[in-house]
C-alpha distance (Angstrom), angle and dihedral (degrees) to the residues before:
residue distance angle dihedral
M1 . . .
P2 3.83 . .
L3 3.80 120.8 .
L4 3.81 116.2 -125.0
I5 3.80 113.4 -151.2
D6 3.78 116.3 -164.9
M7 3.83 112.1 -157.7
K8 3.77 130.0 -169.6
P9 3.82 121.2 -153.3
G10 3.81 109.8 -69.1
D11 3.84 94.8 14.9
K12 3.78 114.5 139.5
I13 3.76 131.4 -155.2
I14 3.78 133.9 175.4
I15 3.79 118.0 -133.5
N16 3.80 115.7 -176.3
G17 3.79 90.9 -25.5
A18 3.82 96.4 -47.3
V19 3.81 116.6 117.5
I20 3.79 109.9 -137.6
E21 3.80 122.2 -170.0
S22 3.78 128.6 -169.5
A23 3.80 103.0 -121.4
G24 3.77 100.8 179.6
T25 3.72 138.1 29.3
H26 3.78 124.6 -40.5
S27 3.85 110.8 -29.1
K28 3.76 134.4 -166.8
L29 3.77 126.2 -162.3
I30 3.77 127.3 -169.5
V31 3.80 116.8 -155.5
H32 3.80 110.4 -160.0
N33 3.80 101.2 -177.4
Q34 3.80 140.6 41.2
A35 3.80 111.4 -67.0
A36 3.79 138.4 157.3
I37 3.81 101.9 -110.2
L38 3.80 129.4 178.5
R39 3.78 122.9 176.7
G40 3.79 121.0 -141.3
R41 3.79 96.2 -96.7
E42 3.82 90.1 52.3
V43 3.80 94.6 50.8
M44 3.79 118.8 95.2
S45 3.78 114.7 -163.5
E46 3.78 120.5 -143.2
V47 3.81 88.7 -112.4
D48 3.83 90.1 62.5
V49 3.81 93.8 54.7
S50 3.80 102.7 105.5
T51 3.81 108.0 126.9
P52 3.82 135.6 54.8
A53 3.82 92.9 -105.8
S54 3.80 92.5 47.5
R55 3.83 89.3 52.4
V56 3.82 88.5 53.7
Y57 3.82 91.0 49.3
F58 3.81 93.2 47.1
A59 3.82 93.9 49.6
L60 3.81 90.6 50.3
Q61 3.80 91.1 45.2
C62 3.81 89.7 54.2
A63 3.82 91.2 48.5
Y64 3.81 89.0 53.0
V65 3.80 97.9 44.2
F66 3.82 98.2 39.6
P67 3.81 106.4 44.4
A68 3.81 92.3 172.9
K69 3.82 88.0 67.6
E70 3.81 96.3 32.2
E71 3.82 95.8 120.4
E72 3.81 92.3 49.8
Y73 3.81 92.1 50.6
L74 3.81 93.0 43.4
Q75 3.81 90.0 54.6
L76 3.81 89.4 52.0
F77 3.82 89.7 45.4
S78 3.81 91.8 50.8
G79 3.81 92.5 51.4
L80 3.80 92.2 47.8
M81 3.81 91.3 48.2
G82 3.80 90.4 51.2
D83 3.80 90.8 50.1
Y84 3.81 91.1 49.1
L85 3.79 92.2 49.6
N86 3.82 91.7 48.7
A87 3.80 90.8 51.4
C88 3.80 95.4 40.6
P89 3.82 115.3 26.2
S90 3.82 91.4 175.3
A91 3.82 87.3 74.9
E92 3.84 92.1 65.3
P93 3.84 96.8 107.6
I94 3.81 91.4 50.5
I95 3.79 92.8 45.5
S96 3.81 92.3 47.8
R97 3.80 90.3 54.1
I98 3.81 92.3 48.8
Y99 3.82 92.8 47.7
G100 3.81 90.1 49.0
L101 3.79 91.9 54.3
V102 3.82 91.8 46.6
R103 3.84 90.7 50.5
E104 3.83 88.4 52.2
G105 3.82 89.4 52.5
Q106 3.80 92.5 -115.0
L107 3.79 97.2 133.7
Y108 3.80 95.7 160.4
K109 3.80 91.9 53.6
A110 3.82 89.4 45.0
L111 3.79 89.5 52.2
R112 3.80 90.1 51.6
A113 3.82 89.8 48.4
T114 3.80 89.0 52.5
Q115 3.81 87.3 68.0
A116 3.81 85.3 75.1
L117 3.80 89.4 56.9
L118 3.81 90.1 52.7
S119 3.81 89.4 50.3
H120 3.81 91.4 47.1
E121 3.80 90.7 52.5
Y122 3.82 91.6 47.3
E123 3.81 92.2 50.8
L124 3.81 92.0 48.6
T125 3.78 90.9 49.2
Q126 3.79 91.7 49.7
T127 3.81 91.6 48.8
F128 3.80 91.4 48.0
N129 3.81 92.7 48.4
A130 3.81 92.3 48.2
E131 3.81 91.3 50.0
L132 3.80 91.7 47.1
Q133 3.81 90.8 50.1
R134 3.81 90.6 48.7
Q135 3.81 90.7 52.7
L136 3.80 92.1 47.2
D137 3.81 90.3 49.7
E138 3.82 90.5 50.5
Q139 3.79 90.7 50.8
E140 3.80 91.7 50.5
Q141 3.79 91.7 49.4
G142 3.81 90.0 48.5
G143 3.80 89.2 62.1
G144 3.77 98.3 -117.0
T145 3.71 147.5 33.2
K146 3.74 127.3 -89.5
A147 3.76 121.7 -134.4
A148 3.77 112.2 -101.3
G149 3.76 124.0 -134.1
P150 3.77 134.7 34.6
S151 3.77 120.5 -40.8
A152 3.76 118.8 -117.0
């Protein structure tokens, strides 16, 4: 069944590695065959890659969009996923799901599942920042600062 893509002016999509932008008024595209397609909101630019989870997403995105280099990007992806899991074991259920989809060759679904990893990382960062702020506030209220690090 063909895929109908509805594009507003300025919308961008990637089809098989080619960036396509709607230059005029409302556009519609019909894709009749298998193609690697990412819509604008699914695309992460290299400039936006700034966290461990975003590096995982970007490597998988490249594997999906550039099939000629898929193995190279999947090796990078696998290493980054291992690093993330070592640093954050609580992400194991998410990572297992992503790996399962990659093993099945469902890179688009794996890429969508990686959104959960980005959310997981965001939530952990927010929790960490809130706890750090709470500790800083407690130190300020205590009238001084405590020495950081282990005692000798």
